[in-house]
C-alpha positions as CSV (number, residue, x, y, z in Angstrom):
1,V,-8.4,123.8,-20.0
2,P,-7.6,127.3,-21.3
3,V,-4.0,128.4,-20.7
4,T,-4.8,131.2,-18.3
5,L,-7.3,129.1,-16.3
6,S,-4.7,126.4,-16.0
7,Q,-2.1,128.9,-14.8
8,T,-4.2,130.9,-12.4
9,M,-6.8,128.4,-11.0
10,L,-6.1,124.8,-11.9
11,S,-2.5,124.9,-10.8
12,R,-3.8,125.9,-7.3
13,I,-6.4,123.2,-6.9
14,L,-4.9,120.3,-8.8
15,P,-2.3,119.2,-6.1
16,E,-5.0,118.9,-3.4
17,F,-7.2,116.9,-5.9
18,L,-4.4,114.5,-6.6
19,R,-3.7,114.0,-2.8
20,R,-7.4,113.5,-2.1
21,Y,-7.9,111.0,-5.0
22,P,-4.7,109.0,-5.4
23,E,-6.4,106.4,-7.6
24,V,-7.4,108.9,-10.3
25,K,-5.0,109.6,-13.1
26,V,-5.2,113.1,-14.6
27,H,-4.0,114.1,-18.1
28,V,-4.4,117.9,-18.5
29,R,-4.6,119.2,-22.1
30,V,-4.0,122.9,-22.0
31,T,-5.1,124.8,-25.0
32,N,-7.0,128.0,-26.0
33,R,-8.5,126.2,-29.0
34,V,-12.1,124.9,-28.7
35,I,-11.9,121.2,-29.1
36,D,-14.6,118.6,-29.8
37,L,-15.0,116.8,-26.5
38,F,-16.5,113.7,-28.1
39,E,-14.1,113.4,-31.0
40,D,-11.1,113.8,-28.7
41,S,-12.6,111.5,-26.0
42,I,-12.5,114.1,-23.2
43,D,-14.1,113.1,-20.0
44,V,-13.9,116.4,-18.1
45,A,-13.4,119.9,-19.6
46,L,-12.9,123.2,-17.9
47,R,-14.1,126.1,-20.0
48,V,-14.7,129.8,-19.5
49,R,-18.1,130.9,-20.6
50,S,-20.5,133.7,-20.0
51,E,-23.4,131.4,-20.8
52,P,-23.4,127.6,-20.6
53,P,-23.5,125.8,-24.0
54,Q,-26.9,124.4,-25.0
55,N,-25.9,120.9,-25.8
56,A,-28.0,118.0,-24.6
57,N,-25.1,115.6,-24.8
58,I,-23.0,117.2,-22.1
59,V,-23.5,117.9,-18.4
60,V,-22.5,121.5,-17.4
61,R,-21.7,122.4,-13.8
62,P,-20.5,125.9,-12.9
63,L,-17.4,125.6,-10.7
64,W,-17.0,129.3,-9.9
65,R,-18.0,132.7,-11.0
66,T,-15.8,135.7,-11.5
67,E,-16.5,139.3,-12.2
68,Q,-15.2,141.0,-15.3
69,M,-14.3,144.6,-15.4
70,L,-13.2,147.1,-18.0
71,V,-9.7,148.2,-16.9
72,G,-7.0,150.5,-18.2
73,A,-3.6,151.8,-17.1
74,P,-3.9,155.0,-15.0
75,S,-1.5,156.7,-17.5
76,L,-3.8,156.0,-20.4
77,L,-6.9,157.2,-18.5
78,S,-5.1,160.4,-17.4
79,Q,-4.1,161.3,-20.9
80,N,-7.7,161.4,-22.1
81,A,-11.1,162.2,-20.6
82,P,-12.1,159.0,-18.9
83,P,-15.1,157.3,-20.5
84,L,-18.3,158.0,-18.6
85,V,-20.8,156.4,-20.9
86,P,-20.4,153.4,-23.3
87,D,-20.2,155.6,-26.4
88,D,-17.1,157.3,-24.9
89,L,-15.2,154.0,-25.3
90,S,-15.0,154.7,-29.0
91,G,-12.2,157.1,-28.3
92,F,-9.9,154.4,-26.8
93,E,-8.0,151.5,-28.3
94,T,-9.2,148.1,-27.1
95,L,-7.7,144.7,-26.6
96,D,-9.8,141.5,-26.7
97,T,-9.9,137.7,-27.0
98,P,-11.0,136.0,-30.2
99,S,-14.7,135.4,-30.6
100,V,-16.4,132.5,-32.3
101,D,-18.5,134.8,-34.6
102,G,-15.7,137.3,-35.2
103,R,-17.5,140.2,-33.4
104,H,-15.9,142.0,-30.5
105,V,-18.3,143.3,-27.8
106,F,-18.1,144.5,-24.3
107,N,-21.3,143.4,-22.5
108,L,-21.7,146.2,-20.0
109,I,-24.0,146.3,-17.0
110,A,-24.6,149.7,-15.3
111,P,-25.1,149.9,-11.5
112,D,-28.8,150.2,-12.1
113,G,-28.8,146.9,-14.0
114,T,-29.2,148.5,-17.5
115,R,-27.4,146.5,-20.1
116,H,-25.4,147.9,-23.0
117,V,-23.5,146.0,-25.8
118,H,-20.6,148.0,-27.1
119,E,-19.0,146.8,-30.3
120,H,-15.4,147.6,-30.8
121,D,-12.5,146.9,-33.2
122,P,-9.6,145.7,-31.0
123,R,-6.1,146.7,-31.8
124,L,-4.8,143.5,-30.2
125,V,-6.6,140.1,-30.3
126,T,-5.1,137.1,-28.5
127,A,-6.5,134.1,-26.6
128,D,-3.9,134.6,-23.9
129,L,-5.3,136.8,-21.1
130,M,-1.9,137.2,-19.5
131,T,-0.7,138.9,-22.7
132,I,-3.8,141.2,-22.7
133,R,-3.2,142.0,-19.0
134,E,0.5,142.8,-19.6
135,A,-0.4,145.0,-22.6
136,V,-3.1,146.9,-20.6
137,L,-0.6,147.4,-17.8
138,D,1.7,149.1,-20.3
139,G,-1.0,151.4,-21.4
140,P,-2.0,150.9,-25.1
141,G,-5.7,150.2,-24.5
142,I,-8.7,149.1,-22.4
143,A,-9.8,145.5,-21.9
144,A,-12.4,143.5,-20.1
145,L,-10.6,141.1,-17.7
146,P,-11.7,138.7,-15.1
147,E,-11.0,139.5,-11.5
148,M,-8.2,136.9,-11.2
149,M,-6.4,138.9,-13.9
150,Y,-7.0,142.4,-12.7
151,G,-7.4,142.1,-8.9
152,N,-3.9,142.5,-7.6
153,A,-3.0,145.2,-10.2
154,L,-6.1,147.1,-9.3
155,R,-5.3,147.0,-5.6
156,A,-1.7,148.1,-6.3
157,G,-2.9,151.1,-8.4
158,Q,-1.4,149.6,-11.6
159,L,-4.8,149.4,-13.2
160,S,-7.9,151.6,-12.9
161,P,-11.6,150.6,-13.5
162,V,-13.2,152.1,-16.6
163,M,-16.8,153.1,-16.1
164,P,-17.0,151.3,-12.7
């Protein structure tokens, strides 16, 4: 289980699962590292993916879906002209999680359904979404975060949507 997923979602649902299934023993391995499920004898894995893996040896079931949004601190967005089109993002520092292929892209979908892939060179790269969220709150850049990471801060006015 990725660290942020464990902290934000699993920690909420695990107590009820344990009450409901007292005969089941659970050993949770929390890591942001991609591990080999077969080599490490993992029975169940929770992973965050935009697309399910294409592996005939595993069964994939989506548990929930979450929206991602580009967000930034209001102070950052008020200092510069806010980005209106994907190319405007080049004028902003970005923060991101590591990628398998080393590329960093924001997969953007316009309200009309048009898709745009924006490559960027992040100033901060970390697998810890909490660290990215805290950095974005402090203003050094823009990041794509899942709703569970930006929702409360957005409602409180601490974060603003970028190109909503």
